[in-house]
C-alpha positions, 0 to 999 in steps of 0.5 A: 828762801825768798828775798824781795826789796821794793826800791823806795824812790820807785815804789812800783819796782821790785828786786827779788832773789829766790834760792832753794836747795834739797840735800841728798836726804830728801833727793831721790834715787841717784840724785845727790842734790837739787837747787834752784836759783832765780833773780827777778825784776818786777814792776807793779802794774796794780797793787795785786799784779806785776810784770817781771823779767827773770833769770832762773837755773834748776840744777841737779847732781845725778850720778856725779854729773850736774844736769841743768833742767832749766836755765835762762830768762823768762817774762811773765806776770804774777797775780796775787789775790 
């Protein structure tokens, strides 16, 4: 799922949270579950482009052990058209 909120007083500042989960039925081989969590602060530079800072974590349970594929902060730009 995805949730985005534009702060009314700062109409160019957007807060966002993403969360995705794959249960064992759609995971592969010895994987039991897979999930992705992300939190983002974005500033709209133009109506179709924004710069953001995001913390994200990808984790999978594999053979009864949690494995982090990626965890940390990133900076980027999102362009929509």
